[in-house]
RODO-729177 format. One record per residue (C-alpha): x, y, z; residue in one letter. Coordinates in Angstrom, 3 decimals, decimal comma, always signed. Last residue first. Layout:
! residues N
{px:X; py:Y; pz:Z; rest:a}
...
***
This chain:
! residues 371
{px:-5,447; py:-16,844; pz:-21,556; rest:q}
{px:-4,593; py:-13,697; pz:-19,245; rest:i}
{px:-2,584; py:-11,285; pz:-22,201; rest:k}
{px:-5,489; py:-9,228; pz:-22,382; rest:a}
{px:-5,025; py:-8,169; pz:-18,523; rest:i}
{px:-2,020; py:-6,970; pz:-19,216; rest:q}
{px:-2,648; py:-4,414; pz:-22,332; rest:i}
{px:-5,854; py:-3,123; pz:-19,670; rest:e}
{px:-3,136; py:-2,667; pz:-17,099; rest:s}
{px:-1,319; py:-0,436; pz:-19,357; rest:r}
{px:-4,465; py:+1,659; pz:-20,340; rest:a}
{px:-5,055; py:+2,263; pz:-17,016; rest:r}
{px:-2,083; py:+3,855; pz:-16,763; rest:i}
{px:-2,350; py:+5,842; pz:-19,689; rest:p}
{px:-5,444; py:+6,789; pz:-17,879; rest:a}
{px:-4,707; py:+7,904; pz:-14,463; rest:p}
{px:-5,530; py:+4,829; pz:-11,516; rest:l}
{px:-7,997; py:+5,768; pz:-9,670; rest:g}
{px:-7,352; py:+6,713; pz:-6,207; rest:i}
{px:-7,725; py:+5,307; pz:-2,530; rest:f}
{px:-9,142; py:+7,217; pz:+0,683; rest:h}
{px:-11,043; py:+3,018; pz:+1,696; rest:v}
{px:-14,179; py:+4,639; pz:+1,497; rest:p}
{px:-13,061; py:+6,977; pz:-1,605; rest:d}
{px:-13,108; py:+3,889; pz:-3,931; rest:l}
{px:-16,087; py:+2,507; pz:-3,907; rest:f}
{px:-18,184; py:+5,309; pz:-4,173; rest:s}
{px:-15,716; py:+6,848; pz:-6,313; rest:t}
{px:-15,667; py:+4,592; pz:-8,987; rest:a}
{px:-12,776; py:+2,860; pz:-9,927; rest:s}
{px:-14,550; py:-0,646; pz:-9,510; rest:g}
{px:-17,167; py:+0,100; pz:-12,181; rest:g}
{px:-17,854; py:+3,432; pz:-14,530; rest:q}
{px:-14,253; py:+4,485; pz:-13,929; rest:p}
{px:-13,036; py:+1,169; pz:-14,955; rest:s}
{px:-10,357; py:-0,505; pz:-13,101; rest:i}
{px:-12,130; py:-3,116; pz:-11,194; rest:c}
{px:-14,915; py:-4,183; pz:-13,960; rest:w}
{px:-11,412; py:-5,048; pz:-16,228; rest:e}
{px:-10,397; py:-6,893; pz:-13,959; rest:l}
{px:-13,721; py:-8,976; pz:-13,528; rest:f}
{px:-13,866; py:-8,722; pz:-17,130; rest:k}
{px:-9,780; py:-10,604; pz:-17,340; rest:s}
{px:-10,859; py:-13,499; pz:-14,645; rest:i}
{px:-14,238; py:-14,670; pz:-15,681; rest:a}
{px:-12,349; py:-15,042; pz:-19,482; rest:a}
{px:-9,316; py:-17,294; pz:-17,702; rest:a}
{px:-11,558; py:-18,810; pz:-16,265; rest:v}
{px:-13,497; py:-19,567; pz:-19,295; rest:q}
{px:-10,429; py:-20,261; pz:-21,368; rest:p}
{px:-9,275; py:-22,909; pz:-19,176; rest:n}
{px:-6,547; py:-23,729; pz:-16,559; rest:p}
{px:-5,147; py:-20,077; pz:-16,879; rest:q}
{px:-1,974; py:-19,067; pz:-17,636; rest:k}
{px:-1,000; py:-15,156; pz:-17,410; rest:q}
{px:-0,745; py:-16,151; pz:-13,928; rest:s}
{px:-2,063; py:-13,307; pz:-12,023; rest:v}
{px:-0,820; py:-10,855; pz:-8,630; rest:i}
{px:-3,564; py:-8,052; pz:-8,511; rest:a}
{px:-1,504; py:-4,987; pz:-7,433; rest:y}
{px:-2,513; py:-1,692; pz:-5,157; rest:e}
{px:+0,312; py:+0,924; pz:-6,568; rest:y}
{px:+1,845; py:+3,343; pz:-4,086; rest:n}
{px:+1,758; py:+6,061; pz:-1,807; rest:i}
{px:+4,025; py:+7,226; pz:+0,826; rest:l}
{px:+6,176; py:+10,701; pz:+0,215; rest:p}
{px:+2,700; py:+12,802; pz:+0,053; rest:y}
{px:+3,884; py:+15,100; pz:-3,257; rest:s}
{px:+2,859; py:+18,740; pz:-2,800; rest:n}
{px:+6,692; py:+20,357; pz:-3,600; rest:a}
{px:+7,130; py:+17,682; pz:-6,055; rest:g}
{px:+9,456; py:+14,890; pz:-6,483; rest:p}
{px:+7,883; py:+11,308; pz:-5,661; rest:a}
{px:+9,211; py:+9,762; pz:-1,868; rest:f}
{px:+7,508; py:+6,038; pz:-2,794; rest:v}
{px:+6,233; py:+5,621; pz:-6,183; rest:l}
{px:+7,614; py:+2,084; pz:-6,284; rest:t}
{px:+7,390; py:+0,166; pz:-9,608; rest:l}
{px:+6,433; py:-2,861; pz:-11,247; rest:r}
{px:+3,962; py:-1,866; pz:-14,362; rest:e}
{px:+5,343; py:-4,603; pz:-16,878; rest:d}
{px:+5,067; py:-1,703; pz:-19,495; rest:p}
{px:+7,708; py:+0,456; pz:-17,517; rest:p}
{px:+5,848; py:+3,649; pz:-15,360; rest:t}
{px:+7,929; py:+6,556; pz:-15,325; rest:r}
{px:+4,824; py:+8,653; pz:-16,757; rest:p}
{px:+3,505; py:+7,310; pz:-13,203; rest:t}
{px:+5,888; py:+9,048; pz:-11,063; rest:l}
{px:+5,166; py:+12,859; pz:-10,258; rest:a}
{px:+1,330; py:+12,368; pz:-11,338; rest:a}
{px:+1,132; py:+9,926; pz:-8,626; rest:a}
{px:+2,630; py:+11,921; pz:-5,997; rest:a}
{px:+0,334; py:+15,115; pz:-6,951; rest:a}
{px:-2,918; py:+12,328; pz:-6,834; rest:t}
{px:-1,780; py:+11,691; pz:-3,386; rest:i}
{px:-1,202; py:+15,233; pz:-2,291; rest:t}
{px:-5,088; py:+15,613; pz:-3,572; rest:a}
{px:-6,606; py:+12,693; pz:-2,671; rest:a}
{px:-4,811; py:+13,542; pz:+1,002; rest:t}
{px:-2,070; py:+12,154; pz:+2,677; rest:p}
{px:-0,997; py:+14,841; pz:+5,247; rest:l}
{px:+2,218; py:+16,652; pz:+4,123; rest:l}
{px:+5,426; py:+18,567; pz:+5,639; rest:f}
{px:+7,501; py:+20,203; pz:+2,518; rest:n}
{px:+10,994; py:+19,184; pz:+2,284; rest:g}
{px:+11,324; py:+18,824; pz:-1,817; rest:d}
{px:+11,463; py:+14,728; pz:-0,962; rest:q}
{px:+8,892; py:+14,157; pz:+1,422; rest:n}
{px:+8,477; py:+15,273; pz:+4,500; rest:k}
{px:+5,402; py:+13,506; pz:+6,655; rest:l}
{px:+2,945; py:+14,747; pz:+8,490; rest:m}
{px:+1,813; py:+12,247; pz:+11,231; rest:a}
{px:-1,609; py:+10,582; pz:+11,666; rest:i}
{px:-2,895; py:+10,904; pz:+15,461; rest:e}
{px:-5,076; py:+8,677; pz:+16,836; rest:l}
{px:-8,088; py:+8,655; pz:+18,231; rest:s}
{px:-9,467; py:+5,438; pz:+17,726; rest:a}
{px:-12,195; py:+6,319; pz:+15,891; rest:k}
{px:-9,911; py:+8,290; pz:+13,626; rest:d}
{px:-7,420; py:+5,441; pz:+12,928; rest:v}
{px:-10,681; py:+3,257; pz:+11,904; rest:d}
{px:-11,150; py:+5,588; pz:+8,876; rest:s}
{px:-8,014; py:+5,943; pz:+8,223; rest:k}
{px:-7,837; py:+2,269; pz:+7,997; rest:l}
{px:-7,885; py:+2,076; pz:+3,711; rest:s}
{px:-4,755; py:+3,911; pz:+4,024; rest:g}
{px:-2,886; py:+0,972; pz:+5,208; rest:g}
{px:-0,727; py:+1,557; pz:+8,465; rest:l}
{px:+2,294; py:+2,543; pz:+9,954; rest:y}
{px:+3,632; py:+2,594; pz:+13,400; rest:g}
{px:+4,266; py:+4,454; pz:+16,399; rest:l}
{px:+3,351; py:+3,746; pz:+20,268; rest:a}
{px:+3,621; py:+6,327; pz:+23,066; rest:y}
{px:+0,230; py:+4,523; pz:+25,068; rest:p}
{px:+0,198; py:+0,815; pz:+23,502; rest:t}
{px:-3,851; py:-0,218; pz:+23,163; rest:g}
{px:-4,211; py:+1,900; pz:+19,697; rest:a}
{px:-1,259; py:+0,957; pz:+18,481; rest:i}
{px:-1,368; py:-2,865; pz:+18,754; rest:t}
{px:-5,180; py:-2,441; pz:+17,750; rest:k}
{px:-4,015; py:-0,859; pz:+14,610; rest:l}
{px:-1,539; py:-2,606; pz:+13,721; rest:m}
{px:-3,582; py:-6,058; pz:+14,123; rest:g}
{px:-5,726; py:-3,994; pz:+11,858; rest:q}
{px:-3,176; py:-3,553; pz:+9,369; rest:n}
{px:-1,808; py:-7,421; pz:+9,558; rest:g}
{px:+0,251; py:-9,319; pz:+11,872; rest:t}
{px:+1,812; py:-7,029; pz:+15,025; rest:s}
{px:+5,458; py:-6,406; pz:+16,644; rest:t}
{px:+6,836; py:-4,834; pz:+19,080; rest:q}
{px:+9,768; py:-2,524; pz:+19,770; rest:g}
{px:+10,698; py:-2,262; pz:+24,384; rest:g}
{px:+14,228; py:-2,485; pz:+23,090; rest:a}
{px:+15,063; py:-2,055; pz:+19,593; rest:v}
{px:+16,462; py:-4,500; pz:+17,470; rest:p}
{px:+17,288; py:-3,722; pz:+14,243; rest:p}
{px:+14,772; py:-4,838; pz:+11,609; rest:w}
{px:+15,935; py:-7,729; pz:+9,829; rest:t}
{px:+13,523; py:-7,041; pz:+6,587; rest:v}
{px:+10,242; py:-8,622; pz:+5,237; rest:t}
{px:+8,089; py:-7,529; pz:+2,521; rest:t}
{px:+11,350; py:-5,395; pz:+1,220; rest:g}
{px:+13,618; py:-2,636; pz:+1,740; rest:y}
{px:+17,405; py:-1,848; pz:+2,743; rest:g}
{px:+18,853; py:-2,434; pz:+6,055; rest:i}
{px:+22,343; py:-1,344; pz:+6,538; rest:k}
{px:+23,270; py:+0,454; pz:+3,483; rest:t}
{px:+19,290; py:+2,029; pz:+2,962; rest:e}
{px:+18,864; py:+2,406; pz:+6,854; rest:w}
{px:+21,878; py:+4,777; pz:+7,060; rest:d}
{px:+20,917; py:+6,224; pz:+10,532; rest:y}
{px:+20,799; py:+9,240; pz:+12,042; rest:l}
{px:+21,361; py:+9,789; pz:+15,922; rest:l}
{px:+24,587; py:+9,993; pz:+15,900; rest:d}
{px:+24,642; py:+13,466; pz:+14,300; rest:s}
{px:+26,995; py:+14,350; pz:+11,822; rest:a}
{px:+25,147; py:+14,809; pz:+9,136; rest:a}
{px:+25,539; py:+14,118; pz:+4,940; rest:r}
{px:+28,208; py:+11,101; pz:+4,672; rest:l}
{px:+25,888; py:+9,552; pz:+7,072; rest:h}
{px:+22,986; py:+10,111; pz:+5,593; rest:v}
{px:+24,465; py:+7,328; pz:+2,569; rest:d}
{px:+20,837; py:+7,490; pz:+1,376; rest:p}
{px:+18,319; py:+8,385; pz:+3,841; rest:t}
{px:+14,990; py:+9,383; pz:+2,459; rest:s}
{px:+14,968; py:+6,198; pz:-0,327; rest:f}
{px:+15,724; py:+3,647; pz:+1,864; rest:t}
{px:+13,486; py:+4,780; pz:+5,213; rest:l}
{px:+10,777; py:+5,821; pz:+2,596; rest:f}
{px:+11,502; py:+1,872; pz:+1,005; rest:q}
{px:+11,016; py:+0,856; pz:+4,078; rest:t}
{px:+7,517; py:+1,875; pz:+4,377; rest:f}
{px:+6,451; py:+0,087; pz:+1,252; rest:i}
{px:+8,174; py:-3,116; pz:+1,850; rest:f}
{px:+6,811; py:-2,709; pz:+5,430; rest:t}
{px:+3,049; py:-2,042; pz:+3,767; rest:d}
{px:+3,088; py:-4,811; pz:+1,288; rest:g}
{px:+3,474; py:-6,931; pz:+4,379; rest:s}
{px:+5,930; py:-10,630; pz:+4,934; rest:g}
{px:+3,722; py:-10,848; pz:+8,545; rest:d}
{px:+5,482; py:-9,657; pz:+11,965; rest:a}
{px:+4,715; py:-5,640; pz:+10,971; rest:r}
{px:+6,287; py:-2,848; pz:+12,924; rest:h}
{px:+5,083; py:-0,990; pz:+16,267; rest:v}
{px:+8,280; py:+1,232; pz:+17,613; rest:p}
{px:+7,459; py:+1,896; pz:+21,180; rest:v}
{px:+8,662; py:+5,747; pz:+21,423; rest:i}
{px:+9,889; py:+6,199; pz:+25,186; rest:t}
{px:+8,644; py:+9,042; pz:+27,009; rest:h}
{px:+9,968; py:+12,921; pz:+28,045; rest:h}
{px:+6,572; py:+14,349; pz:+26,319; rest:p}
{px:+6,632; py:+16,544; pz:+23,033; rest:l}
{px:+4,336; py:+19,853; pz:+23,380; rest:h}
{px:+4,451; py:+20,923; pz:+19,781; rest:v}
{px:+5,711; py:+24,683; pz:+19,652; rest:g}
{px:+8,874; py:+23,785; pz:+17,243; rest:s}
{px:+7,859; py:+20,351; pz:+15,719; rest:n}
{px:+10,578; py:+19,658; pz:+13,401; rest:l}
{px:+13,888; py:+20,049; pz:+15,672; rest:a}
{px:+11,931; py:+18,454; pz:+18,586; rest:a}
{px:+11,970; py:+15,433; pz:+16,460; rest:i}
{px:+15,902; py:+15,482; pz:+16,081; rest:p}
{px:+16,190; py:+16,887; pz:+19,983; rest:a}
{px:+14,284; py:+13,715; pz:+21,376; rest:a}
{px:+11,515; py:+14,699; pz:+22,894; rest:d}
{px:+9,618; py:+11,592; pz:+21,993; rest:w}
{px:+13,092; py:+9,524; pz:+23,380; rest:e}
{px:+14,134; py:+6,659; pz:+21,685; rest:q}
{px:+16,391; py:+8,045; pz:+18,320; rest:i}
{px:+19,097; py:+5,622; pz:+18,122; rest:k}
{px:+16,742; py:+2,550; pz:+18,108; rest:g}
{px:+16,763; py:+1,954; pz:+14,375; rest:s}
{px:+13,466; py:+2,111; pz:+13,834; rest:y}
{px:+13,548; py:+5,515; pz:+15,231; rest:i}
{px:+16,237; py:+6,643; pz:+13,736; rest:g}
{px:+14,910; py:+5,478; pz:+10,222; rest:a}
{px:+11,588; py:+7,490; pz:+11,090; rest:l}
{px:+13,829; py:+10,841; pz:+12,226; rest:v}
{px:+15,417; py:+10,028; pz:+8,880; rest:p}
{px:+12,014; py:+9,280; pz:+6,712; rest:g}
{px:+10,684; py:+12,811; pz:+8,225; rest:s}
{px:+7,769; py:+13,423; pz:+10,973; rest:l}
{px:+5,979; py:+16,529; pz:+12,412; rest:k}
{px:+3,331; py:+15,439; pz:+14,412; rest:l}
{px:-0,196; py:+17,599; pz:+14,256; rest:t}
{px:-0,927; py:+19,126; pz:+17,289; rest:s}
{px:-4,662; py:+18,608; pz:+18,974; rest:g}
{px:-3,347; py:+17,886; pz:+22,784; rest:r}
{px:-0,048; py:+16,415; pz:+21,215; rest:l}
{px:-0,204; py:+15,322; pz:+24,410; rest:e}
{px:-1,920; py:+12,292; pz:+23,861; rest:p}
{px:+0,519; py:+10,180; pz:+21,866; rest:l}
{px:-0,363; py:+7,525; pz:+20,139; rest:n}
{px:+1,445; py:+7,756; pz:+16,555; rest:v}
{px:+0,006; py:+7,113; pz:+13,315; rest:v}
{px:+2,189; py:+6,672; pz:+9,804; rest:v}
{px:-0,384; py:+6,411; pz:+7,535; rest:l}
{px:+0,227; py:+4,478; pz:+3,968; rest:q}
{px:-1,342; py:+5,580; pz:+0,319; rest:a}
{px:-3,472; py:+4,292; pz:-2,204; rest:s}
{px:-3,200; py:+3,754; pz:-5,966; rest:i}
{px:-5,949; py:+1,351; pz:-7,950; rest:a}
{px:-5,880; py:-1,866; pz:-9,917; rest:l}
{px:-1,995; py:-2,138; pz:-10,900; rest:p}
{px:-1,059; py:-5,449; pz:-12,332; rest:i}
{px:+1,874; py:-7,353; pz:-11,567; rest:n}
{px:+1,599; py:-10,615; pz:-14,283; rest:l}
{px:+2,937; py:-13,868; pz:-13,709; rest:i}
{px:+4,370; py:-15,968; pz:-16,133; rest:n}
{px:+7,591; py:-14,700; pz:-16,235; rest:s}
{px:+7,835; py:-16,317; pz:-13,023; rest:n}
{px:+11,384; py:-17,181; pz:-12,174; rest:a}
{px:+13,493; py:-14,295; pz:-13,461; rest:m}
{px:+9,958; py:-12,884; pz:-12,135; rest:i}
{px:+11,043; py:-13,597; pz:-8,623; rest:q}
{px:+14,203; py:-12,530; pz:-9,219; rest:t}
{px:+13,494; py:-9,393; pz:-10,531; rest:d}
{px:+11,213; py:-8,548; pz:-6,881; rest:a}
{px:+7,110; py:-8,457; pz:-7,283; rest:m}
{px:+5,361; py:-5,367; pz:-6,707; rest:y}
{px:+4,663; py:-4,552; pz:-3,389; rest:a}
{px:+1,185; py:-3,356; pz:-1,885; rest:d}
{px:-0,252; py:-7,224; pz:-3,144; rest:s}
{px:-3,104; py:-9,008; pz:-3,942; rest:t}
{px:-3,304; py:-12,336; pz:-5,463; rest:g}
{px:-6,086; py:-13,502; pz:-7,607; rest:i}
{px:-6,569; py:-17,206; pz:-9,307; rest:q}
{px:-5,573; py:-18,741; pz:-5,777; rest:v}
{px:-3,401; py:-21,575; pz:-5,359; rest:q}
{px:-1,643; py:-21,297; pz:-8,594; rest:g}
{px:+1,764; py:-21,489; pz:-7,170; rest:a}
{px:+2,926; py:-18,151; pz:-8,234; rest:i}
{px:-0,193; py:-16,818; pz:-7,011; rest:a}
{px:+0,074; py:-18,069; pz:-3,137; rest:q}
{px:+3,211; py:-16,803; pz:-3,060; rest:s}
{px:+2,302; py:-13,267; pz:-4,466; rest:i}
{px:-0,265; py:-12,732; pz:-1,836; rest:g}
{px:+1,364; py:-14,847; pz:+1,051; rest:s}
{px:+3,555; py:-11,770; pz:+0,809; rest:e}
{px:+0,776; py:-9,368; pz:+0,584; rest:s}
{px:-0,738; py:-10,574; pz:+3,482; rest:g}
{px:-3,109; py:-13,009; pz:+4,714; rest:t}
{px:-6,251; py:-11,145; pz:+4,231; rest:a}
{px:-9,040; py:-13,128; pz:+2,190; rest:s}
{px:-11,234; py:-12,426; pz:-0,244; rest:a}
{px:-14,384; py:-14,957; pz:-1,975; rest:t}
{px:-15,517; py:-14,771; pz:-5,350; rest:m}
{px:-17,765; py:-16,492; pz:-7,268; rest:h}
{px:-18,635; py:-15,953; pz:-11,015; rest:v}
{px:-21,789; py:-17,007; pz:-12,448; rest:a}
{px:-23,726; py:-14,095; pz:-10,972; rest:p}
{px:-22,310; py:-11,768; pz:-13,013; rest:d}
{px:-23,161; py:-8,266; pz:-12,441; rest:i}
{px:-24,590; py:-8,626; pz:-9,374; rest:k}
{px:-22,386; py:-10,512; pz:-7,745; rest:a}
{px:-19,537; py:-7,627; pz:-9,028; rest:y}
{px:-20,964; py:-5,603; pz:-6,344; rest:a}
{px:-20,009; py:-7,662; pz:-3,487; rest:g}
{px:-16,268; py:-8,603; pz:-4,821; rest:a}
{px:-15,582; py:-5,036; pz:-5,610; rest:w}
{px:-16,616; py:-4,507; pz:-1,749; rest:s}
{px:-14,746; py:-7,048; pz:-0,350; rest:q}
{px:-11,665; py:-6,100; pz:-2,962; rest:f}
{px:-12,738; py:-2,359; pz:-1,097; rest:v}
{px:-11,888; py:-3,526; pz:+2,332; rest:p}
{px:-9,105; py:-6,367; pz:+1,186; rest:y}
{px:-6,818; py:-3,536; pz:-0,500; rest:i}
{px:-4,717; py:-2,915; pz:+3,114; rest:l}
{px:-5,027; py:-6,585; pz:+3,821; rest:t}
{px:-2,919; py:-7,375; pz:+0,714; rest:s}
{px:-2,936; py:-11,096; pz:+0,052; rest:g}
{px:-5,763; py:-13,520; pz:-1,075; rest:t}
{px:-8,598; py:-13,822; pz:-3,626; rest:e}
{px:-10,767; py:-17,311; pz:-5,331; rest:a}
{px:-12,218; py:-16,634; pz:-8,031; rest:i}
{px:-14,723; py:-19,729; pz:-8,777; rest:n}
{px:-16,474; py:-19,514; pz:-11,899; rest:q}
{px:-20,246; py:-20,994; pz:-12,760; rest:a}
{px:-20,929; py:-22,287; pz:-16,179; rest:a}
{px:-21,438; py:-19,418; pz:-18,887; rest:a}
{px:-25,106; py:-18,068; pz:-18,963; rest:c}
{px:-24,301; py:-14,794; pz:-17,790; rest:g}
{px:-20,643; py:-14,871; pz:-19,011; rest:g}
{px:-22,067; py:-13,016; pz:-22,410; rest:a}
{px:-23,948; py:-10,716; pz:-20,568; rest:v}
{px:-21,538; py:-10,129; pz:-17,787; rest:s}
{px:-19,605; py:-7,050; pz:-19,606; rest:l}
{px:-23,015; py:-5,470; pz:-20,442; rest:i}
{px:-23,696; py:-5,005; pz:-16,523; rest:a}
{px:-21,289; py:-2,245; pz:-16,649; rest:l}
{px:-23,551; py:+0,488; pz:-16,339; rest:g}
{px:-25,901; py:-1,316; pz:-13,973; rest:v}
{px:-22,826; py:-1,417; pz:-11,951; rest:i}
{px:-21,831; py:+1,647; pz:-11,873; rest:s}
{px:-25,580; py:+3,166; pz:-11,174; rest:a}
{px:-25,550; py:+0,598; pz:-8,469; rest:l}
{px:-22,214; py:+1,698; pz:-7,225; rest:a}
{px:-23,757; py:+5,365; pz:-7,638; rest:r}
{px:-26,073; py:+4,713; pz:-5,164; rest:g}
{px:-24,507; py:+2,435; pz:-2,949; rest:k}
{px:-22,551; py:+4,788; pz:-1,359; rest:g}
{px:+10,061; py:-10,063; pz:-1,283; rest:p}
{px:+12,813; py:-8,633; pz:-1,081; rest:v}
{px:+12,936; py:-5,993; pz:-2,829; rest:g}
{px:+14,607; py:-5,341; pz:-7,286; rest:s}
{px:+13,658; py:-2,261; pz:-8,391; rest:i}
{px:+11,992; py:-3,151; pz:-11,747; rest:r}
{px:+11,346; py:+1,304; pz:-12,218; rest:s}
{px:+12,464; py:+4,189; pz:-9,928; rest:r}
{px:+15,781; py:+3,875; pz:-8,530; rest:r}
{px:+17,033; py:+7,797; pz:-8,066; rest:m}
***
């Protein structure tokens, strides 16, 4: 399975303690001229980036940070164009983008998970089980009813209504789409050679993955923009199904939506928890190359949740002046530090985990290239 350089289309008390503990990072910059740093991109990382920006303002008041949620594809394109100092993305840049923009870095800041969410009142407290091939069947229109045989086969004893499924996908260029369609791709290769069922769909060769893809037309299917848009659409549409960034888990719970268990590469059905996200990361992070562009989707391992990813800062190595470069570097170093932005007080509320020590070291090497 391809894992490296995969081409694609593109608690206040603890937080304060972290800030105080890292105040030394800003001593040199405290007397410097004010620096404006703009971030845009991933709607998944946006909640924690807002927290980081607010906390970092107390460390270095000279750094004025703005953050906006415009989607991962926008984060990548605006960073490449120099319209923002930091683009954020759930997806790494494609090989073609890197070849055309060799000065752009892809720097992991944390690890997140993605949720598959359903609006299905008939579950009555049961947890739905889904697999990559079944999701590919739903999003291709081959599986149209909630009680269709492939879904029922995974959910013995669960009451499934005879009602049309409403699949929802992102309308904007999205790292969430990149991650979700990777799962459909990696879990359904050559499915037509392995099963005779007309309901299974060979997503790998027919659709593939990317921040945008050509979705098969599905009667009644819907689109929405951003993670909050997806949440609103799914919550307001009975019998809908869609994918959301894990940072919205608390919102999903408030909306009384159900998070599906997903079948991993070892055949086990899992929910996204700190333990299953950590297990998946441990299985694949040793393969992370120096440029850190790597998919963590569909990792092997009995306890590996199949939909996790690096959250990237997309940053140019070449900044307008040394002061801007230093401000960006110090901020990113703080973000990935366990005593700074990667403290549990920041990451736990959005259900992220911090980078493993070897990956943090690689991110530090990349950050050091910013000049």
